[in-house]
C-alpha positions, 0 to 999 in steps of 0.5 A, spaced: 094 911 170 088 913 175 090 908 179 097 911 180 095 918 181 090 916 187 096 912 190 101 918 189 094 922 192 094 918 198 100 919 199 101 926 200 095 927 204 098 921 209 105 925 208 101 933 209 097 930 215 103 927 219 107 934 218 102 938 221 101 933 226 108 933 227 108 941 226 111 940 220 118 941 218 120 948 221 124 948 227 120 950 233 120 955 238 121 952 246 114 952 249 115 957 256 112 954 262 105 954 263 107 956 271 111 960 274 112 956 281 118 953 282 119 945 283 117 944 290 124 941 294 122 937 300 127 937 304 130 930 307 125 926 312 126 929 320 121 923 321 126 919 327 123 913 325 125 913 318 133 914 319 137 910 325 144 910 326 147 904 329 155 907 331 161 901 333 164 905 338 172 905 341 170 899 345 169 895 338 161 894 339 155 896 336 150 901 340 144 900 339 144 893 337 137 893 335 133 899 331 126 900 328 124 903 321 119 904 318 119 901 311 122 905 306 127 908 311 134 906 312 140 906 317 147 910 317 153 905 320 158 910 323 164 906 325 168 909 331 173 903 333 181 903 330 180 897 326 176 897 319 169 894 319 165 889 314 157 891 316 153 885 312 146 882 313 145 875 315 146 869 314 154 869 314 157 868 310 151 869 304 148 876 306 142 874 303 136 877 309 137 884 307 140 886 300 140 893 302 145 892 307 150 891 301 151 899 301 154 899 308 160 894 307 167 896 309 168 902 313 174 904 315 175 908 321 172 914 322 168 912 316 159 913 316 155 909 310 148 909 309 144 903 307 139 902 301 132 904 303 128 898 307 122 897 303 119 890 306 117 889 313 121 884 316 127 883 321 134 883 319 140 881 323 147 884 321 154 882 323 161 884 321 163 880 315 170 879 318 168 877 325 162 873 324 161 870 331 163 877 336 156 878 339 159 885 340 158 887 333 152 883 332 144 887 331 138 887 328 134 892 324 126 892 325 122 894 318 116 896 320 
């Protein structure tokens, strides 16, 4: 019987310790913030090497055909042509060199899309998936 009392006492101590560590079973009020400083709102990067824009002009060609960005940068494609274009990474048809290009994809006339962040230093070729041999729709993105 003494063993049972000690086991019960040990269980009670364990429950009490756990409840104290967790703040007990009564509801608690919210903890006020420790700082009155508002959170930082960092504006988007304006560093020209972090962002680049490639435009498909009214002539159906990309301009510029080559851009250089820093790691973490992105590229926006703008379609000012009268036809839709499906901008993809090289090689055709796998499109595996730069998966970040998948965020661009199909662009209707007047539409623009931005790639995902290019985080690895390398060279990425791109083309129009539907016109892979059209020189005016090919180019290169260099990530430094």
